[in-house]
C-alpha positions as CSV (number, residue, x, y, z in Angstrom):
1,M,77.2,104.6,94.6
2,K,76.9,108.4,94.2
3,I,79.3,111.1,95.2
4,K,77.1,113.9,96.6
5,S,79.8,116.4,97.4
6,I,83.5,117.1,97.8
7,I,84.4,119.3,100.8
8,I,88.0,120.6,101.0
9,L,89.2,121.2,104.5
10,P,92.4,123.2,104.3
11,A,93.3,122.7,108.0
12,L,93.2,118.9,107.5
13,S,94.5,118.8,103.9
14,I,92.0,116.1,103.2
15,L,89.2,115.5,100.7
16,V,86.1,114.4,102.5
17,F,83.6,112.6,100.2
18,S,80.0,112.3,101.3
19,M,79.1,108.9,99.9
20,V,75.5,107.5,99.7
21,I,75.4,103.8,99.2
22,S,72.2,102.8,97.4
23,C,72.7,99.2,98.1
24,K,75.0,97.1,100.3
25,R,77.2,95.9,97.4
26,D,77.9,97.6,94.1
27,Q,79.4,95.0,91.8
28,N,81.0,97.6,89.5
29,V,83.0,99.7,91.9
30,V,86.0,99.6,94.2
31,N,86.6,102.5,96.7
32,V,90.2,103.3,97.4
33,Y,91.7,105.4,100.2
34,S,95.2,106.3,99.1
35,G,98.2,108.2,100.7
36,R,99.9,108.2,97.3
37,H,99.7,111.3,95.0
38,Y,101.1,110.2,91.7
39,Q,99.7,110.5,88.2
40,V,100.7,107.0,87.2
41,D,98.3,105.6,89.9
42,E,95.3,107.3,88.3
43,Q,96.4,106.2,84.8
44,L,96.5,102.6,86.0
45,F,93.1,102.9,87.7
46,R,91.6,104.1,84.4
47,E,93.2,101.2,82.6
48,F,91.8,98.8,85.3
49,T,88.4,100.2,84.7
50,M,88.7,99.8,80.9
51,Q,89.8,96.1,81.3
52,T,87.3,95.1,84.0
53,G,84.4,97.6,83.9
54,I,85.0,98.2,87.6
55,R,85.0,101.9,88.5
56,V,87.7,103.1,90.9
57,N,86.5,105.8,93.4
58,L,89.6,107.4,94.8
59,V,90.1,109.4,98.0
60,K,93.6,110.9,98.4
61,A,94.9,112.3,101.6
62,D,97.7,112.1,104.2
63,T,98.1,108.5,105.3
64,D,97.7,109.3,109.0
65,Q,94.5,111.2,108.3
66,L,93.2,108.2,106.3
67,I,93.9,105.9,109.2
68,N,92.0,108.2,111.5
69,R,89.2,108.3,109.1
70,L,89.0,104.5,108.8
71,E,88.9,104.4,112.6
72,L,86.1,106.9,112.8
73,E,84.0,105.3,110.1
74,G,84.3,101.8,111.5
75,K,81.9,99.4,110.0
76,N,80.3,102.2,108.0
77,S,83.4,102.9,106.0
78,P,82.9,102.8,102.2
79,A,86.6,102.0,101.7
80,D,87.6,98.7,100.1
81,L,91.3,99.3,99.6
82,F,93.9,101.2,101.7
83,I,97.1,102.4,100.0
84,T,100.2,103.9,101.7
85,A,103.5,105.2,100.6
86,D,105.2,103.7,103.7
87,A,105.4,100.3,105.3
88,G,105.2,101.7,108.9
89,R,101.7,103.1,108.4
90,M,100.5,99.8,106.9
91,V,101.8,98.0,110.0
92,Q,99.9,100.5,112.2
93,A,96.7,100.0,110.2
94,K,96.9,96.2,110.8
95,E,97.5,96.7,114.5
96,K,94.4,98.9,114.7
97,G,92.2,96.2,113.2
98,L,91.6,98.2,110.0
99,L,92.6,95.5,107.5
100,Q,91.7,91.9,106.6
101,P,93.7,89.1,104.9
102,M,94.0,89.0,101.2
103,D,94.0,86.1,98.7
104,V,97.7,85.2,98.4
105,D,98.1,83.2,95.2
106,L,99.6,86.0,93.0
107,I,101.0,87.9,96.0
108,T,103.2,85.1,97.2
109,R,104.4,84.4,93.7
110,F,105.4,88.0,92.9
111,A,106.3,89.8,96.1
112,P,109.2,88.6,98.3
113,P,108.4,87.8,101.9
114,S,110.3,90.8,103.3
115,L,108.0,93.2,101.5
116,R,104.7,91.8,102.7
117,D,102.9,91.0,105.9
118,P,103.5,87.4,107.1
119,D,99.7,87.1,107.8
120,N,98.8,88.4,104.4
121,F,97.1,91.6,105.6
122,W,99.1,93.8,103.2
123,T,101.7,93.7,100.5
124,G,104.1,96.1,98.9
125,F,103.4,96.9,95.3
126,T,106.3,99.2,94.6
127,K,109.6,99.8,96.4
128,R,112.2,102.6,96.7
129,A,115.7,102.8,98.3
130,R,116.8,105.5,100.7
131,V,120.1,106.5,99.3
132,F,122.8,109.2,99.3
133,V,122.8,111.7,96.5
134,Y,126.0,113.8,96.0
135,N,127.8,116.1,93.6
136,P,130.9,114.2,92.4
137,E,132.7,117.5,92.1
138,R,132.6,117.9,95.9
139,V,132.4,114.4,97.2
140,K,134.4,111.4,96.1
141,P,132.6,108.0,96.1
142,D,135.2,106.4,98.4
143,E,134.2,109.0,101.1
144,L,130.7,107.4,101.3
145,S,130.0,104.1,103.0
146,T,127.1,103.7,105.5
147,Y,124.3,105.5,107.2
148,E,126.4,105.2,110.4
149,D,129.4,106.9,108.8
150,L,127.3,110.2,108.4
151,T,128.1,110.7,112.1
152,T,131.8,111.3,111.6
153,D,133.5,114.7,111.6
154,N,134.1,114.4,107.8
155,W,130.4,115.3,107.3
156,E,130.2,118.3,109.6
157,G,128.0,120.9,108.0
158,R,127.5,118.8,104.8
159,I,124.4,116.7,105.3
160,L,121.0,117.5,103.9
161,V,117.8,115.7,105.0
162,R,114.2,116.4,105.4
163,S,112.1,116.7,108.6
164,S,111.6,114.0,111.2
165,Q,107.9,114.3,110.4
166,N,108.5,112.7,107.0
167,H,107.4,109.0,106.9
168,Y,110.4,107.9,104.9
169,N,112.8,109.3,107.6
170,Q,110.6,107.7,110.4
171,T,110.9,104.3,108.8
172,L,114.6,104.8,108.2
173,M,115.0,105.6,111.9
174,A,113.0,102.5,112.8
175,S,115.5,100.5,110.7
176,I,118.4,102.1,112.6
177,V,116.8,101.1,115.9
178,A,116.2,97.6,114.7
179,A,119.9,97.3,113.7
180,H,121.5,98.9,116.7
181,G,119.1,99.5,119.5
182,Q,117.7,102.7,121.0
183,K,120.9,104.0,122.6
184,E,123.0,103.7,119.5
185,A,120.2,105.1,117.4
186,L,120.0,108.2,119.6
187,N,123.7,108.7,119.2
188,W,123.4,108.3,115.4
189,A,120.5,110.8,115.2
190,T,122.2,113.3,117.5
191,K,125.4,113.3,115.4
192,V,123.5,113.6,112.1
193,V,121.7,116.7,113.5
194,E,125.1,118.2,114.4
195,N,126.4,117.5,110.9
196,M,123.4,119.0,109.1
197,A,124.1,121.8,106.6
198,Q,120.8,123.5,107.5
199,P,117.7,122.7,109.5
200,P,115.4,120.2,107.8
201,R,113.1,121.8,105.2
202,G,111.4,120.8,102.0
203,N,111.0,117.4,100.3
204,D,113.6,115.1,98.9
205,R,113.9,117.1,95.6
206,D,114.6,120.2,97.7
207,Q,117.6,118.4,99.4
208,V,119.1,117.7,96.0
209,K,118.5,121.3,94.9
210,A,120.3,122.5,98.1
211,I,123.4,120.5,97.0
212,A,123.3,122.3,93.6
213,A,123.0,125.6,95.5
214,G,126.1,124.8,97.5
215,T,124.3,124.5,100.9
216,G,125.5,121.0,101.6
217,D,127.2,118.1,99.9
218,V,125.3,114.9,100.5
219,A,121.5,114.3,100.8
220,I,119.5,111.4,102.1
221,V,116.9,110.8,99.4
222,N,114.5,108.2,98.0
223,T,115.7,107.0,94.6
224,Y,112.6,107.8,92.6
225,Y,113.0,111.6,93.4
226,M,116.1,111.5,91.3
227,G,114.1,110.0,88.4
228,L,111.5,112.8,88.8
229,L,114.2,115.4,88.6
230,L,115.8,113.9,85.6
231,H,112.5,113.8,83.8
232,S,111.1,117.0,85.1
233,P,109.4,119.4,82.6
234,N,111.6,122.1,84.2
235,S,115.0,122.3,82.4
236,E,116.7,123.6,85.5
237,E,115.6,120.6,87.6
238,R,116.8,118.3,84.8
239,N,120.2,120.0,84.8
240,I,120.4,119.6,88.6
241,G,119.6,115.9,88.3
242,R,122.3,115.4,85.7
243,Q,124.9,116.9,88.1
244,M,124.3,114.4,90.8
245,K,125.2,110.8,91.5
246,I,123.6,108.1,93.6
247,F,125.3,106.0,96.2
248,F,123.8,102.9,97.9
249,P,124.9,102.8,101.5
250,N,125.7,99.8,103.7
251,Q,126.6,97.5,100.9
252,E,129.2,95.7,103.0
253,D,126.8,94.8,105.8
254,R,123.0,94.8,106.1
255,G,122.3,96.6,102.8
256,T,120.4,99.8,101.8
257,H,117.2,100.6,103.6
258,I,114.1,99.8,101.5
259,N,110.6,101.1,101.9
260,I,107.4,100.3,100.0
261,S,104.1,101.6,98.8
262,G,101.7,99.1,100.3
263,I,98.1,98.0,99.6
264,A,95.5,96.2,101.7
265,I,91.9,95.3,101.8
266,T,90.0,97.2,104.5
267,A,88.4,95.3,107.4
268,H,84.8,96.2,106.3
269,A,85.2,96.2,102.5
270,S,81.9,95.8,100.8
271,N,83.5,95.1,97.4
272,R,86.2,92.6,98.5
273,Q,86.4,90.7,95.2
274,N,86.8,93.9,93.2
275,A,89.5,95.0,95.7
276,Q,91.4,91.8,95.2
277,Q,91.2,92.2,91.5
278,L,92.8,95.6,91.7
279,I,95.6,94.3,93.9
280,D,96.3,91.6,91.4
281,F,96.2,94.1,88.6
282,L,98.7,96.4,90.3
283,L,101.1,93.5,90.8
284,S,100.8,92.4,87.2
285,K,103.7,92.9,84.8
286,P,102.2,95.8,82.8
287,A,101.4,97.8,85.9
288,Q,104.7,97.1,87.5
289,I,106.5,98.3,84.3
290,A,104.4,101.5,84.4
291,F,105.4,102.2,88.0
292,A,109.0,101.7,87.1
293,E,109.0,103.7,83.9
294,E,106.7,106.5,84.8
295,N,107.4,107.0,88.5
296,F,110.9,105.5,88.7
297,E,110.0,103.1,91.6
298,Y,111.5,99.6,91.8
299,P,109.0,96.8,90.9
300,V,108.0,94.5,93.6
301,N,107.1,91.8,91.1
302,M,110.3,89.7,90.9
303,N,109.6,88.8,87.3
304,V,109.8,92.4,86.0
305,E,113.0,93.7,84.5
306,W,114.2,97.2,85.6
307,P,113.9,100.0,83.1
308,E,117.1,101.7,81.7
309,L,117.4,104.5,84.3
310,L,117.2,102.1,87.3
311,R,119.7,99.8,85.6
312,E,122.0,102.8,85.2
313,W,121.9,103.4,88.9
314,G,123.2,99.9,89.4
315,E,122.4,96.7,91.2
316,F,122.6,96.9,95.0
317,K,122.2,94.9,98.2
318,S,118.9,95.6,100.0
319,D,118.3,95.4,103.7
320,T,116.1,92.3,104.0
321,L,114.8,92.9,107.4
322,P,111.0,92.2,107.1
323,L,109.3,95.5,106.9
324,E,106.5,94.3,109.2
325,K,109.1,94.3,112.0
326,L,109.8,98.1,111.6
327,G,106.3,99.0,112.8
328,K,107.1,98.3,116.4
329,Y,110.1,100.7,116.3
330,L,108.2,103.7,114.9
331,H,107.2,105.1,118.3
332,D,110.8,104.6,119.7
333,G,112.1,106.4,116.6
334,M,109.8,109.4,117.1
335,I,111.0,109.7,120.7
336,I,114.6,109.6,119.5
337,F,114.0,112.2,116.8
338,N,112.7,114.5,119.6
339,Q,115.6,113.8,121.9
340,A,118.1,114.4,119.2
341,G,116.6,117.7,118.2
342,W,115.8,116.5,114.7
343,N,113.0,118.9,113.7
């Protein structure tokens, strides 16, 4: 396989590779479409190539754009593997017929059922918790309890959270709909908007920085962003991270919302065996340790011990609602965001 050119389209924020396939099957390559943008992924892909001789051709873009691309390419798609940073988009890709079942031997031994598709079309390979981050000088831990409690008057003008266009918030909203139904989910979203310290802006790290700046007091954040702050090359970011604490909500009922990064074999993969090898590699103990130590994500492999930082954050109860069930609530969640005025 040859890469003829790379065209950058700013309006789409997507790398478009013009691929010429010299034969139907190249035994030494696997083509990956990925919605993740982390250095540890590329490090592991290089390690996979060193171990197997199989080259990894990587296309990175927004997950929704990659789904659209897979649909447009159809049977002519060069992609063998599809990677997302969100369970909801993996469910959508399956529903659109863009995936095929995987070999399940290692997957069923390593990944718990709630973090993979029941028909084996996809599996999580890392997970993250959507938690509360707070400054203990302004918030006492006993003030915090559940996602639902953020609607009370105690949090008026104190909540920081990113846009409704963010996939992590969309999947969190889907979990609220699954737990309470559409009516109560709309009430929840409406009150959270009323309690926001500022209109949603920036990424999860920006929400934590806004706490440090005194804009608000509690932020809804994915755990690994705190790890990135604490290990940032920027000393100011490290200092901000050290000022904050993490709280795992809903420990007395359904548990803290969990999301995954997912991986799947595409419906028209030409290099299926190579794709399966890469999936098994990413679920292996060394790769899972790398995700946890380098990107501060929780390992999906149940046999892998958490690194020191994750252990310091503490054990917690996770929401065990199968993530494949959240996909059907994504559309309802987007309507609720709009109705609630959550920009």
